C-alpha positions in Angstrom: 68.1 53.6 100.5 65.5 53.5 97.7 66.5 53.6 94.0 65.0 57.1 93.8 67.1 58.3 96.8 70.2 56.8 95.1 69.3 58.7 91.9 68.7 62.0 93.8 72.1 61.6 95.5 73.8 61.0 92.2 72.0 64.0 90.7 73.2 66.2 93.5 76.8 65.0 93.1 76.5 65.8 89.3 75.3 69.3 90.1 78.1 70.0 92.5 81.0 68.3 90.6 80.1 69.0 86.9 77.7 72.0 87.3 79.2 74.3 89.8 82.5 72.4 90.2 82.8 73.5 93.8 86.4 74.1 94.9 88.2 73.7 98.2 87.4 76.6 100.6 84.8 78.2 98.3 81.5 79.7 99.4 78.4 78.3 97.7 75.1 80.1 97.2 72.0 77.9 96.6 68.4 78.8 95.7 65.6 76.4 96.1 61.8 76.2 96.7 60.9 74.8 100.1 59.2 71.9 98.2 62.6 71.1 96.7 64.3 70.7 100.1 65.3 67.0 99.6 67.5 67.8 96.6 68.7 71.1 98.1 69.9 69.3 101.3 71.8 66.7 99.2 73.4 69.5 97.1 74.5 71.2 100.4 76.0 67.9 101.6 77.8 67.2 98.3 79.1 70.8 98.3 80.6 70.4 101.8 82.1 67.0 100.7 83.7 68.8 97.8 85.4 71.3 100.2 83.0 74.2 100.4 83.8 76.5 103.3 80.2 77.5 103.8 76.9 76.9 101.9 74.1 79.4 102.0 70.6 78.5 100.9 67.9 81.0 99.9 64.5 79.3 100.3 61.5 80.5 98.3 57.8 79.5 98.5 55.5 79.9 95.5 52.4 80.5 97.7 54.1 83.5 99.4 55.3 84.8 96.0 51.8 84.7 94.6 50.4 86.4 97.7 52.9 89.2 97.2 51.9 89.7 93.6 48.2 89.7 94.5 48.3 92.0 97.5 51.4 94.1 97.8 51.3 97.8 97.0 52.2 98.6 93.3 55.3 100.6 94.2 56.8 97.5 95.9 57.5 95.9 92.5 59.5 98.9 91.3 62.1 98.4 94.1 64.6 95.7 94.8 65.9 95.2 98.4 69.2 97.0 98.9 70.3 94.3 101.4 69.8 91.6 98.9 71.7 93.5 96.3 74.7 93.9 98.7 74.5 90.3 99.7 74.6 89.0 96.2 77.4 91.4 95.3 79.3 90.2 98.3 79.2 86.6 97.1 80.5 87.7 93.8 83.4 89.6 95.4 84.3 86.6 97.5 84.4 84.3 94.5 81.4 82.2 95.5 79.7 79.8 93.1 76.0 79.9 92.5 73.6 76.9 92.2 70.0 77.6 91.1 67.5 74.8 91.6 64.8 75.7 89.2 61.3 74.3 89.9 58.7 77.1 89.9 55.1 76.5 88.9 54.7 77.5 85.2 51.3 79.1 86.0 52.3 80.7 89.3 51.6 84.3 88.1 48.8 83.6 85.7 46.3 86.5 85.8 48.7 88.8 87.6 48.9 92.3 86.1 51.8 92.3 83.6 53.1 95.6 84.8 53.8 94.2 88.2 55.9 91.4 86.7 57.7 93.7 84.3 58.4 96.3 87.0 59.9 93.7 89.3 62.0 92.1 86.6 63.3 95.5 85.6 64.1 96.5 89.2 65.9 93.2 89.9 67.9 93.5 86.6 69.1 97.0 87.4 69.9 96.2 91.1 71.8 93.0 90.3 73.9 94.5 87.4 77.3 93.6 89.1 76.1 90.0 89.7 74.8 89.7 86.1 77.9 91.1 84.6 80.0 88.7 86.6 78.0 85.7 85.5 77.9 86.9 81.9 81.7 87.2 81.8 82.4 83.9 83.5 84.0 85.7 86.5 82.1 83.3 88.8 81.0 79.7 88.4 77.2 79.1 88.3 74.8 76.4 87.2 71.1 75.9 86.8 69.5 72.5 87.5 65.9 71.4 88.1 63.9 70.0 91.0 60.5 68.4 90.4 57.5 69.9 92.2 53.8 69.0 92.3 52.6 72.1 90.5 55.2 71.8 87.7 54.6 68.1 87.4 50.8 68.6 87.0 51.4 71.1 84.2 53.7 68.7 82.3 51.5 65.5 83.0 48.0 66.9 83.6 46.2 63.6 83.2 48.2 61.8 85.9 47.7 61.5 89.7 49.9 63.7 91.9 52.2 60.9 92.8 52.6 59.6 89.2 53.1 63.0 87.7 55.9 63.9 90.1 57.5 60.5 89.5 57.4 60.9 85.8 58.9 64.4 86.0 61.8 63.2 88.1 62.4 60.4 85.6 62.3 62.9 82.7 64.8 65.2 84.5 67.1 62.3 85.3 67.0 61.2 81.6 67.7 64.7 80.4 70.8 65.1 82.5 72.1 61.6 81.5 72.0 60.4 85.1 71.7 56.7 84.2 74.9 56.5 82.2 77.4 54.0 83.5 79.5 56.9 84.9 77.4 60.1 84.7 80.4 62.4 85.4 82.5 60.9 82.6 79.5 60.8 80.3 79.0 64.5 80.8 82.6 65.2 79.9 82.2 63.2 76.7 79.0 64.9 75.9 80.6 68.3 76.3 83.5 67.2 74.1 80.9 66.4 71.4 79.3 69.8 71.7 82.8 71.4 71.7 83.5 69.7 68.3 80.3 71.3 66.8 81.4 74.7 68.2 84.9 74.2 66.7 83.5 73.6 63.2 81.3 76.7 63.4 84.2 78.8 64.5 86.3 77.4 61.6 83.5 78.4 59.2 83.6 82.1 60.3 80.1 82.8 59.1 79.2 86.4 58.4 75.5 85.7 58.9 72.9 82.9 59.3 69.6 82.6 57.4 66.7 80.9 58.9 63.8 79.5 56.9 60.7 77.6 58.3 56.9 78.0 58.3 56.4 81.4 60.0 60.1 82.3 60.0 62.2 84.2 57.5 65.1 85.7 59.4 68.7 86.8 58.7 71.0 87.2 61.7 74.4 88.9 61.2 77.3 87.8 63.4 80.1 90.0 64.8 83.4 89.6 63.0 85.1 88.1 66.1 82.2 86.0 67.4 82.9 82.7 69.1 80.6 79.7 69.2 80.5 78.2 72.7 78.9 75.5 74.7 77.4 75.7 78.2 80.8 74.9 79.6 82.4 78.0 81.2 85.8 78.8 82.6 86.6 81.1 85.5 89.5 83.5 85.2 91.6 81.1 87.3 91.0 78.3 84.8 88.4 76.3 86.8 85.6 75.0 84.5 81.9 74.6 85.2 78.7 73.7 83.4 76.1 76.5 83.3 73.0 74.5 82.3 72.1 70.9 83.2 70.8 69.7 80.8 72.4 71.2 77.8 72.4 70.3 74.1 73.2 73.7 72.6 76.0 75.6 70.9 75.6 79.3 70.9 77.1 82.7 70.0 76.3 86.4 70.0 74.4 88.0 67.1 75.3 91.5 65.9 72.8 93.8 67.6 72.1 95.9 64.5 72.1 93.1 61.8 69.0 91.1 62.4 66.2 91.4 59.8 63.0 89.6 59.0 60.6 87.7 61.2 60.6 84.7 63.5 57.8 82.6 65.0 58.0 80.7 68.3 57.8 76.9 68.3 57.2 76.3 72.0 55.6 78.3 74.8 57.8 80.7 76.8 57.3 80.6 80.5 58.4 83.9 82.0 58.3 84.4 85.7 55.2 82.2 86.2 53.3 83.5 83.1 53.0 81.9 79.7 53.6 83.5 76.3 52.7 81.3 73.3 52.3 81.3 69.5 54.1 84.5 69.0 56.0 86.3 66.3 58.7 88.9 66.4 59.7 91.2 63.5 63.1 92.8 63.2 64.5 95.8 61.3 68.2 96.5 61.5 68.4 94.5 64.7 65.6 96.2 66.5 62.3 94.4 67.4 59.6 96.5 65.5 56.7 94.0 65.7 55.3 91.9 68.6 52.4 89.6 68.1 51.2 86.8 70.4 48.1 84.7 70.7 48.7 84.1 74.4 50.5 86.6 76.7 51.1 89.4 74.3 51.1 92.0 77.1 53.8 90.0 78.9 55.9 89.7 75.8 55.6 93.5 75.2 56.7 94.1 78.8 59.8 92.0 78.1 60.7 93.9 75.0 60.1 97.2 76.8 62.3 96.3 79.8 65.1 98.7 78.6 66.7 99.8 75.3 68.7 96.6 75.0 65.7 94.4 75.3 64.6 95.6 71.8 67.5 93.6 70.4 68.8 90.0 70.4 71.7 88.8 72.6 72.0 85.1 71.7 71.6 82.7 68.9 71.7 79.0 69.8 71.6 75.8 67.7 70.0 72.6 68.9 69.1 69.7 66.7 65.5 68.6 66.5 66.7 65.0 67.1 68.0 65.5 70.6 67.3 63.6 73.8 64.9 66.2 75.2 63.1 66.7 71.9 62.9 63.0 71.3 61.1 62.6 74.7 58.2 64.5 73.2 57.7 66.2 76.6 56.9 69.9 76.7 58.4 70.9 80.0 57.1 74.5 80.2 60.5 75.3 81.6 63.1 77.2 79.4 66.0 75.2 80.9 64.6 72.1 79.2 62.6 73.4 76.3 65.5 75.5 75.0 67.6 72.3 74.8 65.0 70.7 72.6 65.0 73.5 70.0 66.9 76.1 68.2 66.4 79.3 70.2 67.2 83.0 70.4 67.4 85.4 73.3 66.1 88.9 73.8 68.5 91.2 75.6 72.0 90.7 77.0 74.8 89.4 74.8 77.5 87.4 76.6 81.0 89.0 76.4 82.6 85.6 76.4 81.1 84.8 73.0 83.3 87.5 71.4 87.1 87.0 71.1 88.6 89.2 73.8 85.1 90.2 75.1 85.7 89.2 78.7 88.1 92.1 79.2 86.3 94.7 77.0 84.5 97.7 78.4 80.8 98.1 77.7 81.6 100.7 75.1 84.0 98.3 73.3 81.5 95.5 73.4 78.8 97.7 71.9 81.2 98.8 69.2 81.7 95.2 68.2 78.0 94.6 68.0 77.4 92.9 71.4 74.1 93.9 73.0 73.7 95.2 76.5 70.6 94.8 78.6 69.5 94.1 82.2 67.5 91.1 80.9 68.1 87.9 78.9 65.1 85.9 77.9 65.4 82.8 75.7 62.6 81.7 73.4 62.3 78.6 71.2 62.1 78.8 67.4 63.3 75.5 66.1 61.1 73.0 64.2 61.5 69.8 62.2 61.0 72.0 59.1 63.7 74.5 59.8 66.6 75.1 57.4 69.6 77.3 58.4 72.3 78.4 56.0 75.6 79.9 57.0 76.9 82.7 54.7 80.6 83.2 54.7 82.3 86.6 54.0 82.9 85.7 50.3 79.2 84.8 49.8 79.7 81.1 50.0 76.5 79.4 51.3 77.0 76.4 53.7 74.1 74.3 54.8 74.1 74.2 58.6 70.6 72.8 59.4 68.3 70.8 57.1 65.0 69.6 58.3 65.7 70.8 61.8 68.9 68.9 62.2 72.6 69.3 61.6 73.4 69.2 57.9 77.1 68.4 58.4 
């Protein structure tokens, strides 16, 4: 077995044991591109070794996806297959865990009519509401990891040969998920403990709002009274833990949907369903997005904001230091899973119930009353820079430095 094959096997084990934390007798649902089959097969093998009763793999092919967007009838994109909705809901009802192997071509849908992309994302969001609510409330375990592909590697390392670019991307993925630590599983547990300590400090501070200042950004974000700072580590209702994102460097909470004012500028490109949005600015008034500007992909960004009423508001605020492993690599991944963990970021749309004390058991009406946004979409975008300062404002008006020069001030 080559060193790469050994690393890929260790990575699959990490995804199953730390990411999804597959349990004895549990069903497992995996998504993967066909090109990502080597990793997907190893994930299936590790899942069965962990005790999975059955593993289901949904295969996708970027070429077929592009053909559909180029040639299918327009009305197709406004519908989501009923059988797929029922299938996904069935996995939720049976307590399956979900493993998403993310590796799509960042330019897959370049040039596609934005309305087609927006219509399909809206249709999928509405159809999969049961599944989305289950993942948002930690009712099921799920994790997102990455698999290198040629198209993605070429985007990240455009000057390299096909073989070299893929090899470099795999190396970057392995480094980002701390694969080469002496004991990757134990290292992840220690890493999560460090992030949990950051979250504990923020929860102790009980900030009423955060103020962001950076070139192109002057933004105030109010926080709900009972907000909770969290890490990517989740806990199912039965107490079983899992890791939602691999890699992860963030601590995050929910903003109050009606208490965001000012403007914020992006710091990295946003890749959304195979299209790129870049160098953009959003303006807020009493929580609502009232201004959308982008040098690249403005039509796509406006489609995102117009998805539903909730997509006009924020659902997440996340803190990531500029000095972090992914940021220090100086690699732009063109993939939100990685780029959001190199930068402070925000998210348009859905607010997670578990980021509010008691939120997991609240009704949608109760969540809204507490300031948690509801939407069928959740789109992260990066705003952090080396010049960003963030202050936390406590209820009594005390100002506490949280970030200075893009990094933790404490």
